N, C-alpha and C positions, 0 to 999 in steps of 0.2 A: 679273448672271451672265456669266462669260466663256464665250461660246458655243464657241469653239475648244477651250478646256479641257474643257468639258462633253462635246463630241463625242469628244475623245480618251479621256475617262473611260468613256464608253458603249462605244466600240469595244474598250477594254481589258477591260471586263466580258464582252462578247460573246466575245472571243477566249479569255479565261481560263476562261469557263464558270462562274464564281462570283464573288461579291463579294470573298471572301477572296483568290482568285487575283489579281484585279485590284488589290486593296490591296497585295499583295506586289510586283506588277509596278510599281505607281506609287509605292511607298514611303509609303503613307498608311494611317492606321488604317481598319479595316473600317467603323467607325461614320461616318467622314468620307465614305467612298465611298458608303455607303448614303444618307446625308443629301443628297449632291450628286445622286445618281440620283433621289431623291424630288423635289428642286428642279427637275431637268430635266423630269421627267414632269409636274410641276405647271405649269411654263412652257409645255409643249406641250399640256397639257390632255388627255393620253391616257396609257394604260399602255403601256410599251415591253416590259416583261418580266413573266412570270408566275413568281413565286418560290414554291417548295415547300421542304420540309426536305431534299430529295435533289438538286434540280437547278433550274437556271434555263432557261426556254424563251422564245423571242421571240414576241411577238404579231405579227400581220400588219403593224401599224403599226411595230412595233419592227424587223422585217425590212427594211421600206422605209427606215426612218430610218438603220439601220446601213449600208445600201448608199450612201445619200446622204452620211453622215458619212465613209465611206471615200473617196469621190470628193473631198469638200471638203478633207480632211486631205492627200490625195495632191497636190492642187493647191497647197496651202500649202507642203508639203514641197518640191515641185518649184520653187516660186517662191523659197524660201529657198536652195535649192541653186544656182539660177541666179544669184541675187544674190551668193552667197558664192563663185562661181566654181568650184563642184564639180559642175556639171551633167553633165560628161562622165565622171565617175568614180562609177559605181554602187556603192552600199554598203548595208549593212543585211542583215536576214534574209529569205531567199526561201523560201516554203513551197510545195512541189509534191506532188501525189499521183498515183499511177498503179497499175494492177493489178499484182499481185505479180510474176508471171513476166515480163510485158512490161516492167515497170519495171526489173527487174534486168538484163534482156538488152539493152534498147534505150533506156531513159531514163537509167539510171545512167551509161553511158559519156558521154553528152552532158553530164550534170551535172558529171562529173569534169573534162572539158575546160573547161567554163564556169568552174569554180572556179579552175582554173589560170590562165585568162585574166583573171578579175576577182578579184583578191586580197582586196578589201575587202568581198566578199559572202559571207555564210554561208548554208547551205542546209539546210532540214529536208525530207527526202524521205520521204514516207509511202507505203509500199507496202502496199496492202490491196485486196481484191477486193469493194469496195462503193463506191457513189457518195457522195461527200461533198457537203454543202452548203458551198460555198466561203465564204460570208459567216460562217455560224455556226462553222465550223471554222478560220477564219483562213487559208484557202488562197489563194495567189496564182494558181496555174495547175494544171490537172488534165488528164491524158490520159484520154479517154473512148473506149472501144471499143464500137461499136454505134450505132444510130440515136439522134440527140439529140431530146429532147423540147423543145417550145417554151419559150424562156426569154430573159432579157435578157443572157445570157452572150455574150461574143465568142468565136466558134469559128473555128479555123484547121484546115482539113483536112490531115492528114498523109499519108493513103494509105488502103489497104484491106487486109484479111486474108482468106485463103481458109478456108472450112470444109473439113476433110478427114476421111475415115473411114479408120481403120487398125486393125491387129491384129498380134500377134506372128507370126513365121514358123511357130512350133510350133503355135499355135492354128489357123492356116490349113491346115496340113498335116493336122491331125486332123479339122477340121470342114469343110474346103473353103472356097474363096474365093467370096464373094457376087458374082454377075454382074449383078444388078439390085437396085434398092432393095427390091423385094418380098422378095428373099432374106433381108434383114436380120431379118424377122420369125421366121425359123427359127434365128437365132443368139443366143448369150448376149451381152448388151450391157452396157457400162459407161457410165453417164451422168454427165457433169459438169453439175451442176445450174445452173452459171452460164450455160450456153448452150442446154440441151436440157431437155425434159420427160421424166421417167422412163418415161412410158407411150407417148409418141409423139414421134418425131423429125421435125422439119420441115426441108425442103430448098428453101424458096422456090418458084420456078416449077417445080422438079422434083417438087413434091408433098410428101407426108408419109407416114409409115408407122408402124404400131403396132409397138412393140418390147418385148422382155422384158428389163428391166434387172435383171441379177443383182446389180449393185452400183450405188448412187448415191453420189457423193462431192461434196464442196463445194470442192475445189481441183483445178486442172488437173494438178498434179504427182501427186496420188493416182490420177487416171484414167490417166495415162501409166504409172505404176508397176504398176497392176493389169493394164493391157494387155500390158506387157512380161512380166509373170509368166504370161501365157497365159490369163487369165480370160475374155476375150472381145473383142468389137469395140467401139471407142469413136469418138465424134465430137468433134473438138476444132478449135482454130484452128491455122493452119500454124506459127506461131512456137512454139506449145506442144509440138509434136512434132518440131521440126527436129532437135534433138540425137539423139533416139532413132532417127529415120530414118537419120541420118548414120552412127550406130553399128551399123545393121543390126538393131536390137532390135525395130523396128516396120516394117511394110510397108503402103503405101497400098493401099486397095481402092476400086473404083468411081471411080477417078481421072479417068475421061473425062467424068464427069458435071459439068456446070457448076453447082455448088452456089452458094447465095447468098453473096456477098462482104460482109464486115462493115467499115463505115467506121471510121476512127480519126481523132479530132480532139484538138487541144490547146485547151482553153477557159480563159478568164480573165474576171475581172469587168469590167475596163476594157481598152480597146485602147490607143490612143496616149496616153490620159490617165493611164495607169498609172505608178507610180513607175519611175525609171530602171532599177532592178535587174530589174523585171519585163519592161520593154520590151527590155532587153538580153538577157535569157534567151530571150524569144520569138524575137528576131532570130537568136540564136546556135543555139538548139536545133532550130527548125523544119526548116532544110535538112538537118541531120544526121540527124534521125529519119526524115525523108522518104527520104533516101538509103538508110538501113538497111531501110526497108520495101520500097523498090524492089528492093534486092538480094535480099530474102527472096522477093519475087514472081518474080524471075528465076531462083531456085534450081532447078537441074535436077531435084531430087528431087520438085518439085511440077509439073513439066511434063507 
């Protein structure tokens, strides 16, 4: 058994999510891919994948082996590039994920600059408001907003975001401006499920308060639109309301409270052992996104 070939085949199956997808990527019959996977599992003496009629899922051993395969294949790829004299020229497909609004506003500009600087790199930018498993989804780097759980991922801190409370000028004129957190219990609230509970909003050391959520939404854009329409008060992150504040469509309330700040990280599977395209992106994007977050924190609208 060619172990490098077997590792590449297994990673292709994991990234494609199916034997048929891996077969298309590798240019091999499905039966051949299935046979080679069976031989690999027999060699290792353990099952790597659980196969059903609808999907493939990794076993715990499969997840660990996939991570190890990626590291080995990256080392081999790097060695080949070094020998071929192409080490200084990143190439290949780079996969990145980020939350929808933050990705569009603050990650996409860095990606566009990166693609202009590195002409032989292609990028798949997945903007979605959920956390991807980097190995299972074939993602090289991910922007994560919020506290990180313990993992083997390499994390680079980019900065932090403020939680803010806001409402439209029309709503505040009709219902009054809350002066304390306790006042929120008497207001109509719009809850973005991504950062708040519909029944109780938490503010870290400032405490928490029971609220009446007239509307619960699953995207920040919907919460902004509802607040602009005058439905009620909403709690979001600073970057999500920056444009509406600048346009005068929303107004901050309780701005003097020091609400919990939310960290932002860029995470990847491997650090300096990652392929050249990933290392180059991290080196390129980190200072640019940090600068954008610093500028957002310094915005007079949030002072």
